[in-house]
Legacy VTK file of the C-alpha trace (Angstrom):
# vtk DataFile Version 3.0
C-alpha trace
ASCII
DATASET POLYDATA
POINTS 607 float
159.338 43.478 77.109
162.988 44.307 77.752
163.278 46.272 81.058
165.825 48.561 79.402
163.098 49.827 77.069
160.493 50.410 79.800
159.845 54.117 80.522
158.831 54.827 84.098
156.085 57.287 84.981
158.546 59.603 86.673
160.722 59.718 83.555
157.668 60.466 81.433
156.722 63.354 83.719
160.256 64.740 83.558
160.231 64.497 79.774
156.864 66.268 79.598
158.101 69.073 81.870
161.165 69.546 79.698
158.964 69.638 76.598
156.744 72.305 78.163
159.734 74.318 79.299
162.029 74.110 76.273
159.741 72.908 73.499
160.049 69.821 71.315
163.515 69.716 69.791
164.150 67.735 66.524
166.432 64.865 67.394
167.680 62.101 65.112
168.715 58.901 66.828
169.936 55.619 65.311
169.414 52.501 67.404
168.990 48.881 66.715
165.237 48.784 67.368
163.897 52.360 66.597
161.231 52.131 69.334
159.827 55.705 68.992
156.117 54.855 69.111
155.522 55.065 72.901
157.175 58.478 73.177
155.299 59.856 70.154
151.961 58.590 71.467
152.618 60.115 74.866
153.607 63.442 73.303
150.501 63.550 71.120
148.249 62.579 74.009
149.727 65.253 76.249
149.362 67.878 73.514
145.731 66.952 72.979
145.089 67.137 76.724
146.955 70.428 77.074
144.902 72.060 74.318
141.623 70.320 75.170
139.873 73.639 75.750
140.843 75.035 72.354
139.912 71.730 70.679
136.509 71.541 72.402
134.544 72.735 69.292
136.310 70.134 67.123
135.646 67.436 69.716
131.966 68.404 69.863
131.679 68.253 66.058
133.229 64.779 65.970
130.900 63.603 68.740
127.948 64.946 66.735
129.041 62.964 63.694
129.530 59.759 65.669
126.322 60.246 67.660
124.292 61.044 64.531
125.647 57.946 62.762
124.794 55.681 65.739
121.330 57.161 66.213
120.532 56.990 62.478
121.594 53.364 62.268
120.077 52.065 65.527
117.328 54.523 66.659
116.070 56.554 63.671
112.647 57.050 65.284
114.066 58.907 68.286
114.299 62.250 66.517
111.123 63.744 68.182
112.501 62.920 71.633
115.863 64.483 70.780
114.156 67.636 69.507
112.016 67.900 72.668
114.999 67.412 74.992
116.947 70.036 73.040
114.195 72.614 73.432
113.879 71.931 77.165
117.638 72.131 77.833
118.038 75.336 75.783
115.142 76.973 77.634
116.512 75.862 81.013
119.905 77.395 80.207
118.282 80.731 79.412
116.224 80.778 82.611
118.456 79.002 85.148
121.869 79.215 83.527
123.282 81.230 86.447
123.129 78.087 88.572
125.748 76.450 86.321
128.108 79.450 86.502
126.666 81.252 83.469
126.337 84.565 85.294
126.016 86.934 82.335
122.977 86.977 80.003
125.205 86.840 76.918
126.830 83.648 78.234
123.441 82.042 78.845
122.325 83.061 75.359
125.464 81.573 73.783
124.986 78.299 75.683
121.332 78.115 74.615
122.164 78.790 70.936
124.936 76.185 70.963
122.617 73.638 72.573
119.859 74.380 70.048
122.252 74.062 67.083
123.780 70.805 68.368
120.401 69.267 69.223
118.852 70.402 65.938
121.710 68.922 63.917
121.483 65.643 65.845
117.751 65.537 65.181
118.350 65.967 61.450
121.255 63.504 61.527
119.093 60.897 63.278
116.318 61.301 60.702
118.357 61.764 57.492
121.813 60.438 58.328
124.850 62.516 59.372
126.503 62.446 55.932
123.457 63.353 53.905
123.680 66.707 52.164
123.807 69.449 53.364
124.335 68.279 56.974
128.197 68.036 56.828
128.464 71.572 55.428
125.997 72.902 58.007
127.976 71.264 60.788
131.260 72.685 59.508
130.047 76.258 58.961
127.938 76.377 62.125
130.733 74.829 64.159
133.226 77.485 63.033
130.799 80.343 63.715
130.036 79.031 67.196
133.697 78.270 67.900
134.836 81.880 67.420
133.112 83.220 70.589
134.390 80.199 72.490
137.982 80.801 71.445
137.720 84.543 72.146
136.021 84.299 75.541
138.177 86.054 78.149
137.205 83.924 81.119
137.783 80.672 79.224
141.231 81.813 78.157
141.986 82.894 81.713
140.848 79.526 83.063
143.052 77.684 80.605
146.037 79.848 81.497
145.468 79.249 85.195
145.146 75.506 84.700
148.418 75.397 82.804
150.124 77.483 85.457
148.891 75.313 88.297
149.732 72.139 86.385
153.358 72.964 87.123
152.656 73.371 90.855
154.925 70.471 91.966
157.903 72.311 90.472
156.669 75.687 91.840
156.124 74.257 95.334
159.619 72.808 95.415
161.094 76.112 94.243
159.342 78.300 96.833
159.886 75.949 99.759
156.444 74.330 99.994
157.419 70.900 98.682
154.712 68.313 99.229
151.808 70.733 98.892
149.202 70.268 96.178
146.422 72.251 94.530
142.961 70.891 95.325
140.758 73.244 93.295
140.906 76.532 91.400
138.340 79.194 90.474
138.720 82.048 87.990
136.799 85.241 88.732
136.560 88.754 87.371
139.695 90.022 89.110
142.023 87.004 88.894
141.909 83.514 90.320
142.153 81.653 93.600
142.998 78.100 94.506
142.761 75.868 97.555
146.170 74.632 98.684
146.693 71.465 100.723
149.979 71.962 102.541
152.486 69.213 103.136
153.227 67.547 106.450
154.521 69.983 109.019
153.647 73.045 106.940
151.307 75.765 108.225
149.471 78.707 106.754
152.111 80.984 108.294
154.758 79.199 106.194
152.789 80.006 103.037
152.299 83.629 104.166
156.029 84.064 104.718
156.672 82.832 101.177
154.315 85.246 99.430
157.190 87.117 97.689
158.497 83.777 96.376
155.015 82.831 95.168
154.652 86.158 93.361
157.864 85.452 91.483
157.074 81.808 90.733
153.519 82.501 89.511
154.591 85.521 87.460
152.272 87.984 89.196
152.911 91.607 90.122
154.189 92.575 93.549
151.516 92.665 96.227
149.068 90.650 94.110
148.914 87.442 96.182
146.843 86.904 99.322
147.143 83.820 101.529
144.416 83.140 104.094
143.581 80.196 106.332
140.548 78.138 105.410
137.722 78.426 107.973
137.670 74.674 108.614
139.122 72.320 111.175
142.104 71.529 108.945
145.235 73.460 109.888
147.042 72.467 106.691
144.696 74.204 104.241
145.126 77.663 102.750
143.294 79.786 100.216
145.641 81.530 97.782
144.220 84.433 95.786
146.037 86.028 92.856
144.813 89.537 91.969
145.542 90.253 88.308
143.273 93.330 88.022
143.057 95.434 91.192
139.336 95.831 92.061
140.261 98.745 94.331
142.273 100.695 91.797
139.560 103.364 91.651
137.599 105.004 94.449
134.189 103.545 95.343
131.425 106.119 95.652
129.484 106.034 98.921
125.997 104.644 98.173
124.341 106.292 101.169
123.588 105.203 104.747
123.488 101.454 105.222
121.836 101.462 108.662
119.001 103.195 110.477
119.889 102.004 113.993
123.084 101.606 115.986
121.999 98.007 116.603
122.588 97.177 112.918
126.018 96.406 111.403
127.405 99.366 109.470
128.830 98.946 105.964
132.216 100.661 105.686
133.349 99.558 102.215
133.998 96.541 100.006
136.405 93.629 100.166
138.396 92.640 97.091
135.835 89.987 96.169
133.043 92.587 96.160
131.437 91.542 99.447
130.557 94.390 101.856
132.593 95.169 104.968
129.957 95.048 107.692
130.787 95.529 111.363
128.631 95.969 114.451
129.462 99.064 116.520
127.033 98.736 119.431
128.875 98.373 122.755
132.243 98.308 121.012
135.093 100.792 121.053
136.874 101.362 117.745
140.379 102.421 116.726
141.290 103.782 113.281
145.014 104.107 112.554
147.279 104.929 109.643
149.756 107.496 108.380
148.710 110.894 107.081
147.028 110.559 103.699
146.182 106.874 104.174
142.425 107.426 104.355
141.588 107.785 108.066
139.451 110.860 107.432
137.598 109.030 104.680
136.839 106.143 107.041
135.649 108.610 109.706
133.362 110.336 107.181
131.795 107.040 106.086
131.314 106.062 109.719
129.653 109.400 110.482
127.488 109.090 107.379
126.004 105.904 108.832
125.866 106.977 112.489
124.146 110.293 111.781
121.350 108.321 110.092
120.642 106.504 113.381
117.993 108.195 115.585
119.157 106.072 118.541
122.749 107.350 118.680
124.068 110.737 119.857
127.514 111.761 118.647
129.964 113.990 120.472
133.036 115.040 118.530
136.527 116.080 119.621
138.750 117.749 117.038
141.699 119.638 118.514
142.703 120.887 115.063
140.140 123.640 115.699
137.450 121.646 113.978
139.115 121.240 110.574
137.965 117.623 110.190
134.666 117.434 112.095
133.302 120.960 111.589
131.412 119.934 108.378
129.430 117.499 110.564
128.739 120.081 113.302
125.010 120.240 112.479
124.714 116.527 113.321
126.978 116.510 116.367
125.325 117.133 119.711
128.615 118.616 120.947
131.907 119.473 119.263
135.025 120.240 121.308
137.777 122.109 119.455
139.937 123.251 122.395
141.621 121.315 125.228
139.303 122.916 127.780
136.217 121.895 125.835
137.630 118.389 125.430
138.166 118.068 129.193
134.600 119.219 129.849
133.162 116.905 127.183
134.888 113.794 128.546
133.998 114.742 132.112
130.347 115.000 131.086
130.557 111.639 129.330
131.812 110.010 132.540
129.008 111.739 134.465
126.454 110.294 132.033
128.120 106.889 132.321
127.788 106.966 136.113
124.216 108.260 135.948
123.149 105.517 133.565
124.907 102.887 135.670
123.069 104.065 138.795
119.735 104.072 136.972
120.313 100.565 135.578
121.287 99.273 139.017
118.045 100.645 140.462
116.012 99.104 137.628
117.828 95.759 137.793
119.119 96.059 134.209
122.493 94.890 132.922
122.707 96.632 129.520
121.461 99.905 128.094
119.315 99.204 125.046
119.490 102.214 122.670
116.229 103.765 121.486
115.399 107.227 120.095
114.310 108.188 123.613
117.406 106.671 125.237
120.155 106.868 122.629
123.668 105.478 122.756
126.428 108.034 123.251
129.381 107.858 120.858
132.509 109.930 121.453
134.435 110.352 118.199
137.960 111.741 118.579
139.986 112.827 115.568
143.751 112.517 116.162
143.524 111.056 119.639
147.258 111.579 120.285
146.673 115.333 120.650
144.682 114.684 123.842
147.714 113.259 125.631
149.704 116.483 125.330
146.937 119.073 125.420
144.114 117.538 127.496
145.527 114.968 129.938
142.383 115.124 132.077
140.335 114.014 129.044
142.671 111.041 128.588
142.031 109.962 132.182
138.274 110.093 131.569
138.687 108.249 128.256
140.389 105.416 130.101
137.366 105.127 132.397
134.989 105.152 129.433
136.997 102.449 127.657
136.784 100.173 130.695
133.203 100.823 131.822
131.277 102.308 128.920
130.112 99.266 126.983
127.233 98.149 129.179
125.744 101.651 129.311
126.259 102.278 125.561
128.849 105.023 126.034
131.386 104.234 123.323
134.684 105.622 122.108
135.876 105.864 118.490
139.460 107.113 118.179
141.446 107.971 115.044
145.195 108.501 115.204
148.269 108.196 113.016
150.292 105.937 115.307
148.630 104.507 118.427
151.816 104.091 120.457
151.819 103.757 124.234
152.534 107.470 124.554
149.887 108.463 121.994
147.165 106.353 123.621
148.095 107.270 127.176
149.107 104.888 129.932
145.651 103.478 130.511
143.619 100.688 128.989
142.177 102.571 126.022
143.960 100.685 123.234
143.530 97.265 124.853
139.750 97.807 125.053
139.299 98.509 121.334
137.211 95.668 119.849
137.103 97.067 116.305
140.434 98.030 114.736
140.862 99.489 111.282
144.387 99.741 109.906
144.991 101.987 106.924
148.433 102.114 105.354
151.361 102.367 107.774
154.985 103.158 107.001
156.731 100.714 109.332
155.951 97.054 109.895
155.985 97.417 113.673
153.064 99.854 113.430
150.850 96.956 112.309
151.031 95.422 115.791
150.462 98.844 117.387
147.126 99.232 115.577
145.857 95.684 115.227
147.456 93.990 118.219
150.568 92.060 119.126
151.495 89.297 116.680
149.154 90.413 113.884
152.005 91.221 111.492
153.371 87.702 111.792
149.862 86.310 111.219
149.639 87.994 107.809
148.060 91.380 108.578
150.344 93.378 106.272
148.977 96.913 106.495
152.383 98.253 105.406
151.718 96.815 101.933
148.510 98.745 101.315
149.199 100.899 98.277
146.370 103.452 97.981
144.398 105.842 100.191
141.245 104.255 101.532
142.529 100.686 101.530
142.432 99.077 104.944
142.433 95.912 107.011
139.784 95.398 109.664
140.083 93.266 112.785
136.854 92.603 114.681
135.068 89.610 116.201
133.384 88.975 112.833
136.552 89.673 110.816
139.392 87.488 112.072
141.265 86.903 108.796
143.349 89.489 106.897
141.269 90.621 103.919
142.013 93.838 102.079
139.167 96.291 101.685
138.580 99.852 100.543
136.342 102.434 102.159
133.675 104.280 100.264
134.492 107.789 99.087
132.345 110.481 100.712
133.635 113.799 99.367
133.120 117.272 100.831
129.943 117.904 98.856
128.564 114.562 99.966
129.384 115.361 103.588
127.558 118.685 103.324
124.478 117.115 101.745
124.402 114.248 104.253
124.834 116.494 107.275
122.102 118.849 106.066
119.721 115.953 105.441
120.323 114.209 108.787
120.541 117.272 111.067
116.750 117.743 111.605
116.373 114.126 112.739
119.124 113.950 115.351
118.047 112.802 118.842
118.522 114.567 122.166
119.979 113.279 125.407
117.666 111.152 127.510
116.235 112.248 130.829
118.557 110.011 132.856
121.667 111.536 131.280
120.386 115.118 131.567
119.472 114.576 135.216
122.968 113.262 135.933
124.508 116.330 134.288
122.266 118.734 136.241
123.086 117.089 139.583
126.809 117.167 138.781
126.584 120.871 137.863
124.614 122.026 140.902
126.388 119.824 143.445
129.897 119.243 142.069
131.298 118.064 145.407
128.432 115.832 146.496
127.713 112.278 145.348
124.430 111.492 143.650
123.345 109.098 146.357
123.642 111.528 149.318
120.553 113.274 150.612
118.235 112.840 147.636
115.557 115.097 149.072
117.963 117.988 149.546
119.382 117.349 146.121
115.986 117.597 144.444
115.179 120.832 146.340
118.512 122.429 145.489
118.195 121.367 141.897
114.711 122.807 141.563
115.443 126.133 143.263
118.881 126.632 141.716
117.743 125.700 138.226
114.784 128.085 138.316
116.942 131.037 139.428
119.570 130.236 136.833
117.010 129.966 134.047
115.543 133.355 134.968
119.005 134.894 134.981
119.816 133.285 131.625
116.609 134.644 130.078
117.347 138.162 131.326
120.937 137.980 130.095
119.922 136.887 126.608
117.182 139.496 126.307
119.507 142.286 127.436
122.468 141.075 125.345
124.002 143.508 122.815
123.469 143.108 119.068
126.601 140.996 118.681
125.411 138.628 121.452
126.648 137.536 124.870
129.599 135.224 125.284
129.620 131.917 127.143
131.775 133.378 129.909
129.320 136.262 130.418
126.353 133.911 130.616
128.194 131.681 133.097
128.983 134.720 135.292
125.432 136.080 135.202
123.731 132.729 135.894
126.276 131.391 138.345
126.165 128.013 136.552
128.844 125.959 134.888
129.658 125.687 131.206
127.851 122.372 130.810
124.543 123.616 132.157
124.644 126.811 130.098
125.568 124.870 126.971
122.647 122.456 127.275
120.137 125.199 128.083
121.283 127.222 125.060
120.974 124.122 122.891
117.408 123.470 124.096
116.375 127.104 123.632
117.952 127.213 120.172
115.998 124.135 119.130
112.845 125.835 120.404
113.652 128.969 118.330
113.928 131.099 121.501
117.662 131.796 121.143
119.728 132.895 118.135
123.430 132.114 117.823
124.818 135.332 116.355
128.259 133.874 115.713
130.413 131.107 117.136
130.391 131.565 120.928
127.824 134.426 121.048
124.057 134.277 121.609
121.075 136.541 122.221
117.320 136.056 122.549
115.316 135.523 119.383
113.079 138.413 118.264
109.505 138.087 119.503
107.005 137.442 116.701
103.427 138.237 117.870
LINES 1 608
607 0 1 2 3 4 5 6 7 8 9 10 11 12 13 14 15 16 17 18 19 20 21 22 23 24 25 26 27 28 29 30 31 32 33 34 35 36 37 38 39 40 41 42 43 44 45 46 47 48 49 50 51 52 53 54 55 56 57 58 59 60 61 62 63 64 65 66 67 68 69 70 71 72 73 74 75 76 77 78 79 80 81 82 83 84 85 86 87 88 89 90 91 92 93 94 95 96 97 98 99 100 101 102 103 104 105 106 107 108 109 110 111 112 113 114 115 116 117 118 119 120 121 122 123 124 125 126 127 128 129 130 131 132 133 134 135 136 137 138 139 140 141 142 143 144 145 146 147 148 149 150 151 152 153 154 155 156 157 158 159 160 161 162 163 164 165 166 167 168 169 170 171 172 173 174 175 176 177 178 179 180 181 182 183 184 185 186 187 188 189 190 191 192 193 194 195 196 197 198 199 200 201 202 203 204 205 206 207 208 209 210 211 212 213 214 215 216 217 218 219 220 221 222 223 224 225 226 227 228 229 230 231 232 233 234 235 236 237 238 239 240 241 242 243 244 245 246 247 248 249 250 251 252 253 254 255 256 257 258 259 260 261 262 263 264 265 266 267 268 269 270 271 272 273 274 275 276 277 278 279 280 281 282 283 284 285 286 287 288 289 290 291 292 293 294 295 296 297 298 299 300 301 302 303 304 305 306 307 308 309 310 311 312 313 314 315 316 317 318 319 320 321 322 323 324 325 326 327 328 329 330 331 332 333 334 335 336 337 338 339 340 341 342 343 344 345 346 347 348 349 350 351 352 353 354 355 356 357 358 359 360 361 362 363 364 365 366 367 368 369 370 371 372 373 374 375 376 377 378 379 380 381 382 383 384 385 386 387 388 389 390 391 392 393 394 395 396 397 398 399 400 401 402 403 404 405 406 407 408 409 410 411 412 413 414 415 416 417 418 419 420 421 422 423 424 425 426 427 428 429 430 431 432 433 434 435 436 437 438 439 440 441 442 443 444 445 446 447 448 449 450 451 452 453 454 455 456 457 458 459 460 461 462 463 464 465 466 467 468 469 470 471 472 473 474 475 476 477 478 479 480 481 482 483 484 485 486 487 488 489 490 491 492 493 494 495 496 497 498 499 500 501 502 503 504 505 506 507 508 509 510 511 512 513 514 515 516 517 518 519 520 521 522 523 524 525 526 527 528 529 530 531 532 533 534 535 536 537 538 539 540 541 542 543 544 545 546 547 548 549 550 551 552 553 554 555 556 557 558 559 560 561 562 563 564 565 566 567 568 569 570 571 572 573 574 575 576 577 578 579 580 581 582 583 584 585 586 587 588 589 590 591 592 593 594 595 596 597 598 599 600 601 602 603 604 605 606
């Protein structure tokens, strides 16, 4: 053949791309040989391949005709075997169709009906011949009726559209700056599609992440609809690209109820975009929740409290310097709630005292970690708007730094929520650097991503500034090391009230080791725990008995509107911490009534 008339494969591909892009234009050409046949054959073949999904019912009908003719001519006695195989395959599709990606019952039913019709027609065609009446008419009418659901199926049409889009990937890759990359596989799901991308030589996942805006334009998606993540394999030149066509997080997700019954279990905070739960372990980990006002921090805190208050092996202390606006609804489940700077200082000082007491006890017992149980619960300090502590309770910040560095082994943990965890907002200590679990809700500035999640996270694809709805977040934890968007559950005010009321009767109390450490610190504030243990026990016994008698007399002689904390401290000669814990114990025993916030008197005697 003349080399001038030979069409190379690259020229054929260019011609096909032009045909897809501009359509087939009518052209009249006069040459001396009129060699149009190769081009026409190629065009027809490409059209048939392009529309192979739409032509699948026609192809199946033709195969039935050919297969029936061959079976009737060569194996006419096989019709019982064909009928038996048809029944078995149709039944298997109904029962186990989900294993071949037929997830919905209607899809399994359609596949079983189609299999039964095709197998039944082949059985009749094998016995009677494919062209014997009325088999051709049955095949035509049945084929059209079964083809309509196939043509109308949403997921099939979406798969075809995705295949045609990705077929042009060589051109797309060259346009967006990822020349040499190729698509290895693609999957269509309920919310869009995703495909595995093999990057070219010298290209990294970070290169693909930096070109997300270009990919959104080239693939015709909406802004913010594309996610690029590294593949959890040894290959550094692989990336998973996900295109979200229908936002699964467009609407709020109702909280289904507590997901854990122990602090040792991973809590479920929400759902990822693929529907999988966001589970994270909180035991012996400090947590940071950040984001601008209205981004969903309070919602994340409520979901976290909904799970933690269901755990009988975890005590929760709350700090809310907005006078309790955020945490007051959970007050019935909180062992302590500090709403003033003075109360916050005392609360953190007590937490450090418990930390030291537990550490001393563990050293004496030869233990390395505190294992939470209902009798020895973990202590969780939850601070709403942590930045307020820096300005209003600097002493609490100093104690928080100590807890962040030393609290894990003894199960004294810190959970902090703040709008912008800058160096000033988090204090000058090691609090932020010790946070193992970090949740980033929407932020306004890109640099805030690194403040919440850690240095270099923005460059690695953690784009919290692109979150577009309250409750959406990114989570960084040892078990979550790739940027995946998620949304927290919605626990509204009524749900908070119901949950707090339900969990309040089952909340645990401080263990004996922690209470003993607090009593020693109250009675002997200037003496270490280790000095003169015999004298310490005697002083504790004598001083506690006198103080308890004075407290009982003060409560019984209190006016109708109750005695204040300051009055009880003056009459007993004890500190705020001791009086607080004794009032809490007596209230639980129905021996003390809290008349109003900050005022108590003895409960009426019922003979």
